[in-house]
C-alpha positions, 0 to 999 in steps of 0.5 A: 454451475456456481450458485447465485450469491443470494442463495448462500445468505441463510447459510452465511447467517448460520455462520456469522449471525444475523448481524454479521451478514448485510444484504440491504442495498444501502448497507452494502453500498457502504462497501462498494470501493476502497479509498480509490473511489474511481472503481466501485461495485456494490457487493452481492453480500457482505459478511462480518466474521469475528473469528478464524473459524467463521472466516474458514466456514465462509470460505469453505461455503464459497469454495463448495458453491463456486462463489468468489470472495473478496477480503477487505480490511479498513477500506483505506487501500489505493489500488481497488484491491478490495473492490467487491463483486456483485456476484460474490461475498465480501469478507470484512475483517473489521470486527477482528480487532484483538491484540492477542499477545504482546511478547516483549521477551521475543520482541513480537506481538500477535494480533487479529487482522482488524487491528489498526496499524497505529494501535500496535504502537500505542499498546507497546509504547509504554514498554519502549517499543513500536511497530515500524511500518507507518502508512499515512493512514496508520491511524485507521488502516488495518494490519490485515490490509497492510499484509495484503498490500505489503504496505510501506510508509514514510520510514520504509527507507530505513526500516523496510516494508510490512513483509520485513516485520511479519514473523508468522501468519495464520491464514485461511486458504481459498479452500477454507483450510486453516494453515500456520506459516512461520511463528515467533522464531526469526527465520523459519526453514523452508520456502519463504511462504510468508514473503509470498503471501504478504503483498498477494492482495487476498489472492492466496487467502486471508490472514486471520492472525499475524505475528509482527516484529516489534522495534525498540524505540530510538533514543532520539528522533530529529526532523529537518525541514528544508525549503527549496525553489525547485524539486531539482534542487531538493533532489540534489540534496537527497542524492548528496545526503545518501552519498554522504553515508547518512541513512535517514529513517525517512526522506520525503518531498512535496512540490509546490502544488501539493504544498498549496493543497496542504496549506489550504487543508491543514495550515501546515505553515511551510516556508512561503514561496517554496517550490519544494520542501524536503522532510528528513527524519533521523533516529538512533543514538543521540550522538549519531542523530546530532552529528547526522542532522548537522550533515543533513543541514549543511548538505541542504544549504549547499544544494540551495535550501533557502530556509531550514527548520529542525525539531526534536520535540514530538509536538514540533516534529508532528507539526513538520509532518502535518502537511505531508501526512495530510497530503493525499486528502488535502488535494480535495481542497484544490480539485473535485477529484483525483487519482493517487498513483504509486510508481517507483524509479531509481533515486537518480532518475527522480529529476528527469521523471519529475520533468517529464511528468511536468511536461505531460501535465502541461500537454494534457491540461491535467494538473499533477501534484507530486508527493513522494518518498524521495529516499527510495524513489517511490512517487505518489503523483496526484492526478487532479481532474473535475469529474463533472467535466465530460472526458476528464476522468478518462484523460486523467486515467490516461495521464496516470497510466503514462506516468507509470510507463515513465517509471518502467521506462526509467527502470522502475516499477508500477507500484511501490506500496499501494499494490496492483489491485484492479487499478494497475492489473492491465499494466502488468504486461508492460512490466512483465512478459508472458512467461512471468505472468504465466508463472505468477498465475500458476503459483496463484492457482496452486493456492486457489485452483478454482480462481475464487479468491479476489479474482480479477486483481493483481494479474490481467484478465480478459474481462478487465484488459481484453487480454488472453487468459493467463492460464497457459494451455500449451507448454510453458515457455521456460520449459520450451527453452530448456531453462525449467522442467515440470515435475 
């Protein structure tokens, strides 16, 4: 039988010190959710380790005692991936904030998991480098959390996601072993365990040291803002830009409702009357940026843009980005509560999916503001509701789930960069079949046979979803059909 979590407190204090273990109810309540506050649970105990050794000792104690643990970074996640357990230990890496090494010769840096995303860029910018992944919360989100969720950002169209910028990891496995994966070399031999670990949402262990790739700062950056009467017109411009062979660093779009929220929140000054704004950022050699910017502006005008602004100066570019960067928080100005969703569709399906979302909103009476990475079809619908109204939260959750069903229906995915966590675990079976989910679970249990590492996240479970356990007791279906064998 697992030990009750409170029985571990004296041994946890011996590992992390008195100030590194929180048992007071008010203190623990601080950690009851991530940024998706729709899901909340007060953790049984919170630990604040300061080293890999302390994390390994805590995890070993959990493994010996059969107590579940949940890793947590800065708490900016949007899928309840760091939702605590009242019978478990919440391991928070926020005190591990050292940039251990900056190695410009190998164009990489080694950091602890609590380092804020943007702090890497601040540290290397004087040398002409930056760290490319840029979630909207990059000023506060931690690199460890980015690893867990495989975070993206506005510029992932050109530069990819977190996994594309991780060279090496030091991890603590769910057994408490300390293991190194990869290193400073560009391509380690063998299975891509880094690729498997990044985005595993804390179910395979905890990253305690991360070697990230540094990117040379471009010679020039130019940002173009184009205002359209409709999102359809803006979408046509996006398709034309990509079809012309232009690869922007970022292509973002906001609809009328999200623009309204941003104006109220940060007075971003977008063109009045816009039904949609498109933000296109170009970077690279100065001559290329200048030529591509002219192409982008021409194609936007041909698609019906009624106002176009462009900026090369960093301060002017920041003003263009101001509304987009604040979009998620800004909807708090127009709605008491909201759900941030994160689905993906093929770029060509954007107009149809946006129309279907508008129809769904009209039928349900639930407003939906749309903010999205238009270049790669990553939607972020903001489902607005009044949590003081009986039944409103449930109706909003239903609309949110239906939007993800639309994404799958059009050949997309239930998540692009926010992860699955608790929020979408029950929708995994709509995207993956039983054999897929069984294979995922077998892989997970190869790392975590006890099932104590961030349980009930990522994969559907009986308690969360009313589904049968994912661990298959009989023959694996791929073995049965003769396409795989056990060895």
